[in-house]
N, CA and C of each residue as an Amber inpcrd file, in Angstrom:
protein
   255
  19.9570000 -28.8150000 -36.1500000  19.6240000 -27.4520000 -35.7720000
  19.4700000 -26.6280000 -37.0440000  18.3680000 -25.9300000 -37.1680000
  18.1030000 -25.1270000 -38.3510000  18.8370000 -23.8040000 -38.3310000
  18.8420000 -23.1420000 -39.4950000  19.5380000 -21.8630000 -39.6290000
  18.9790000 -20.8120000 -38.6680000  17.6600000 -20.7450000 -38.5460000
  17.0380000 -19.7540000 -37.6520000  17.4790000 -19.9960000 -36.2140000
  17.5050000 -21.2380000 -35.7830000  17.9100000 -21.5640000 -34.4220000
  19.3610000 -21.1640000 -34.1760000  20.2300000 -21.3900000 -35.1520000
  21.6330000 -21.0050000 -35.0140000  21.7690000 -19.4930000 -34.8760000
  20.9740000 -18.7620000 -35.6480000  21.0000000 -17.2980000 -35.5670000
  20.5200000 -16.8510000 -34.2000000  19.4400000 -17.4430000 -33.7240000
  18.9020000 -17.0790000 -32.4130000  19.9200000 -17.3880000 -31.3210000
  20.5490000 -18.5450000 -31.3810000  21.5650000 -18.9090000 -30.3870000
  22.7250000 -17.9200000 -30.4150000  23.1470000 -17.5390000 -31.6150000
  24.2410000 -16.5720000 -31.7460000  23.8350000 -15.2190000 -31.1470000
  22.6170000 -14.7920000 -31.4150000  22.1290000 -13.5090000 -30.8860000
  22.1230000 -13.5200000 -29.3620000  21.6700000 -14.6170000 -28.7700000
  21.6300000 -14.7060000 -27.3110000  23.0370000 -14.6650000 -26.7250000
  23.9730000 -15.2810000 -27.4200000  25.3600000 -15.2550000 -26.9560000
  25.9220000 -13.8370000 -27.0350000  25.6830000 -13.1500000 -28.1460000
  26.1680000 -11.7770000 -28.3210000  25.5580000 -10.8590000 -27.2650000
  24.3090000 -11.0670000 -26.9570000  23.6130000 -10.2360000 -25.9640000
  23.9400000 -10.6360000 -24.5180000  24.7590000 -11.6700000 -24.3600000
  25.1480000 -12.1770000 -23.0410000  23.9210000 -12.5290000 -22.2000000
  23.0020000 -13.2380000 -22.8350000  21.7420000 -13.6130000 -22.2010000
  21.9700000 -14.4240000 -20.9300000  22.9220000 -15.3650000 -20.9630000
  23.2020000 -16.1820000 -19.7760000  23.6770000 -15.3200000 -18.6100000
  24.4980000 -14.3220000 -18.8990000  24.9820000 -13.4230000 -17.8410000
  23.8190000 -12.6170000 -17.2580000  22.9060000 -12.1920000 -18.1130000
  21.7300000 -11.4620000 -17.6510000  20.8900000 -12.3290000 -16.7090000
  20.6980000 -13.5870000 -17.0830000  19.9290000 -14.4900000 -16.2210000
  20.6160000 -14.6980000 -14.8780000  21.9340000 -14.7710000 -14.8810000
  22.6790000 -14.9250000 -13.6240000  22.4260000 -13.7280000 -12.7000000
  22.4730000 -12.5300000 -13.2680000  22.2190000 -11.3190000 -12.4750000
  20.7960000 -11.3540000 -11.9250000  19.8450000 -11.6750000 -12.7800000
  18.4460000 -11.7340000 -12.3620000  18.2310000 -12.8040000 -11.2970000
  18.8720000 -13.9510000 -11.4590000  18.7160000 -15.0580000 -10.5040000
  19.2020000 -14.6690000  -9.1120000  20.1560000 -13.7510000  -9.0430000
  20.6540000 -13.3180000  -7.7330000  19.6000000 -12.5670000  -6.9300000
  18.5380000 -12.1190000  -7.5630000  17.4550000 -11.4380000  -6.8610000
  16.4140000 -12.4180000  -6.3220000  16.4670000 -13.6640000  -6.7560000
  15.5060000 -14.6780000  -6.2970000  15.8060000 -15.0290000  -4.8420000
  14.7640000 -15.2390000  -4.0650000  14.9570000 -15.5340000  -2.6440000
  14.8940000 -17.0250000  -2.3320000  14.6420000 -17.8600000  -3.3380000
  14.6140000 -19.3060000  -3.1210000  15.4470000 -19.9950000  -4.1920000
  15.8920000 -21.1980000  -3.8920000  16.6660000 -21.9470000  -4.8870000
  15.7800000 -22.3130000  -6.0770000  14.5120000 -22.5920000  -5.8230000
  13.5780000 -22.8900000  -6.9070000  13.3810000 -21.6940000  -7.8220000
  13.3210000 -20.5090000  -7.2230000  13.1930000 -19.2890000  -8.0040000
  14.4100000 -19.0590000  -8.8730000  15.5830000 -19.3040000  -8.3150000
  16.8220000 -19.1660000  -9.0830000  16.8480000 -20.1430000 -10.2510000
  16.4590000 -21.3870000  -9.9850000  16.4140000 -22.3940000 -11.0510000
  15.4460000 -21.9760000 -12.1540000  14.3010000 -21.4400000 -11.7480000
  13.2960000 -20.9900000 -12.7090000  13.8610000 -19.8860000 -13.6010000
  14.4990000 -18.9130000 -12.9810000  15.0750000 -17.7860000 -13.7340000
  16.1430000 -18.2820000 -14.6980000  17.0280000 -19.1460000 -14.2340000
  18.1250000 -19.6170000 -15.0720000  17.6500000 -20.4510000 -16.2590000
  16.4320000 -20.9790000 -16.1710000  15.8820000 -21.7920000 -17.2660000
  15.0480000 -20.9670000 -18.2480000  14.8840000 -19.6750000 -17.9890000
  14.0620000 -18.8370000 -18.8640000  14.6080000 -18.7780000 -20.2810000
  13.7150000 -18.8290000 -21.2350000  14.0470000 -18.6960000 -22.6550000
  13.2220000 -17.5390000 -23.2160000  13.7680000 -16.8340000 -24.1800000
  13.0080000 -15.7360000 -24.7870000  11.7120000 -16.2510000 -25.4190000
  10.6640000 -15.4750000 -25.2950000   9.3860000 -15.8170000 -25.9140000
   9.3770000 -15.3460000 -27.3630000   8.6180000 -16.0440000 -28.1880000
   8.5070000 -15.6580000 -29.5910000   7.0670000 -15.4220000 -30.0150000
   6.1120000 -15.8530000 -29.1910000   4.6990000 -15.7160000 -29.5330000
   4.1910000 -14.3460000 -29.0690000   3.8130000 -13.5210000 -30.0240000
   3.4280000 -12.1370000 -29.7350000   2.3150000 -12.0300000 -28.6820000
   1.2880000 -12.8510000 -28.7920000   0.1780000 -12.7950000 -27.8430000
   0.6200000 -13.0700000 -26.4190000   1.4780000 -14.0530000 -26.2460000
   1.9840000 -14.4020000 -24.9120000   2.8420000 -13.2640000 -24.3640000
   3.6680000 -12.6780000 -25.2190000   4.5160000 -11.5570000 -24.8100000
   3.6510000 -10.3930000 -24.3450000   2.6160000 -10.0640000 -25.1100000
   1.7350000  -8.9450000 -24.7560000   1.0060000  -9.2060000 -23.4430000
   0.5480000 -10.4470000 -23.2430000  -0.1480000 -10.8040000 -22.0080000
   0.7690000 -10.6450000 -20.8030000   1.9750000 -11.1710000 -20.9020000
   2.9100000 -11.0930000 -19.7820000   3.3720000  -9.6610000 -19.5270000
   3.4980000  -8.8710000 -20.5810000   3.8620000  -7.4650000 -20.4220000
   2.7650000  -6.7080000 -19.6750000   1.5140000  -7.0230000 -20.0050000
   0.3810000  -6.3920000 -19.3230000   0.3760000  -6.7760000 -17.8400000
   0.6140000  -8.0580000 -17.5480000   0.6520000  -8.5030000 -16.1570000
   1.7970000  -7.8300000 -15.3960000   2.9350000  -7.6930000 -16.0530000
   4.0820000  -7.0430000 -15.4190000   3.7730000  -5.5820000 -15.1180000
   3.1320000  -4.9070000 -16.0580000   2.7590000  -3.5010000 -15.8670000
   1.7740000  -3.3680000 -14.7030000   0.8120000  -4.2780000 -14.6240000
  -0.1560000  -4.2460000 -13.5300000   0.5330000  -4.4670000 -12.1800000
   1.4540000  -5.4250000 -12.1420000   2.1410000  -5.7070000 -10.8840000
   3.0310000  -4.5350000 -10.4920000   3.6620000  -3.9200000 -11.4850000
   4.4920000  -2.7410000 -11.2030000   3.6250000  -1.6270000 -10.6030000
   2.4120000  -1.4940000 -11.0960000   1.4860000  -0.5140000 -10.5350000
   1.1770000  -0.7910000  -9.0760000   1.0260000  -2.0650000  -8.7170000
   0.8060000  -2.4360000  -7.3220000   2.0080000  -2.0550000  -6.4620000
   3.1920000  -2.3350000  -6.9890000   4.4140000  -1.9870000  -6.2540000
   4.4790000  -0.4860000  -6.0300000   4.1910000   0.2850000  -7.0670000
   4.2330000   1.7500000  -6.9650000   3.2480000   2.2880000  -5.9360000
   2.1310000   1.5940000  -5.7590000   1.1240000   2.0250000  -4.7810000
   1.3500000   1.4010000  -3.4060000   2.4230000   0.6100000  -3.2610000
   2.7310000  -0.0180000  -1.9790000   1.8360000  -1.1900000  -1.6530000
   1.2430000  -1.8030000  -2.6640000   0.2960000  -2.8980000  -2.4440000
   0.8570000  -4.2750000  -2.8150000   2.1230000  -4.3480000  -3.1490000
   2.6930000  -5.6220000  -3.5920000   2.8040000  -6.5930000  -2.4220000
   2.5910000  -7.8740000  -2.6820000   2.7280000  -8.8630000  -1.6080000
   4.1880000  -8.9770000  -1.1690000   4.3900000  -9.2840000   0.0940000
   5.7330000  -9.5000000   0.6220000   6.1430000 -10.9260000   0.2590000
   7.2520000 -11.0630000  -0.4410000   7.6720000 -12.3700000  -0.9280000
   8.8600000 -12.9400000  -0.1650000   9.4720000 -12.1670000   0.7010000
  10.6360000 -12.6360000   1.4430000  10.3180000 -13.8520000   2.2910000
  11.2200000 -14.8050000   2.3130000  11.0480000 -15.9920000   3.1390000
  10.1220000 -17.0430000   2.5580000   9.6850000 -16.8650000   1.3340000
   8.7990000 -17.8380000   0.6990000   9.5920000 -19.1220000   0.4460000
   9.0310000 -20.2540000   0.7980000   9.7050000 -21.5440000   0.6190000
   8.8430000 -22.4710000  -0.2300000   9.4990000 -23.4010000  -0.9080000
   8.8010000 -24.4570000  -1.6330000   7.8550000 -23.9670000  -2.7050000
   8.3050000 -23.0360000  -3.5210000   7.4280000 -22.4750000  -4.5460000
   7.5460000 -23.1940000  -5.8910000   8.3390000 -24.2450000  -5.9490000
   8.5440000 -24.9590000  -7.2160000   7.2390000 -25.4220000  -7.8430000
   6.3080000 -25.8700000  -7.0060000   5.0170000 -26.3460000  -7.5350000
   4.2640000 -25.2100000  -8.2330000   4.4010000 -23.9870000  -7.7120000
   3.7340000 -22.8390000  -8.3330000   4.3900000 -22.4870000  -9.6550000
   5.7060000 -22.5400000  -9.7090000   6.4160000 -22.2670000 -10.9580000
   6.0300000 -23.2930000 -12.0160000   5.8880000 -24.5370000 -11.6140000
   5.5030000 -25.5840000 -12.5620000   4.0980000 -25.3140000 -13.1080000
   3.2290000 -24.7940000 -12.2660000   1.8530000 -24.5300000 -12.6800000
   1.7590000 -23.3740000 -13.6850000   2.6270000 -22.3690000 -13.5430000
   2.5540000 -21.2310000 -14.4390000   3.5140000 -21.3610000 -15.6180000
   4.4140000 -22.3260000 -15.5160000   5.4900000 -22.5310000 -16.4080000
   5.4360000 -22.5690000 -17.8120000
């Protein structure tokens, strides 16, 4: 393990990243969704971060306008998570 990786691991521990994921996972409505959330790792590639931030902002806009899809009761979404993963 390199020095940078050790620093990053220490930072995640100090920030209680695992606890944050646990809280977030409690909002998932499927076991696959919970597993996906618990496996999340921080991104480091600026372009990917910007793209996902833009998508999140767009989806938030849909929610604000009452146009968000209803996700309750969704089953077997693991294949979709693997596709976007």
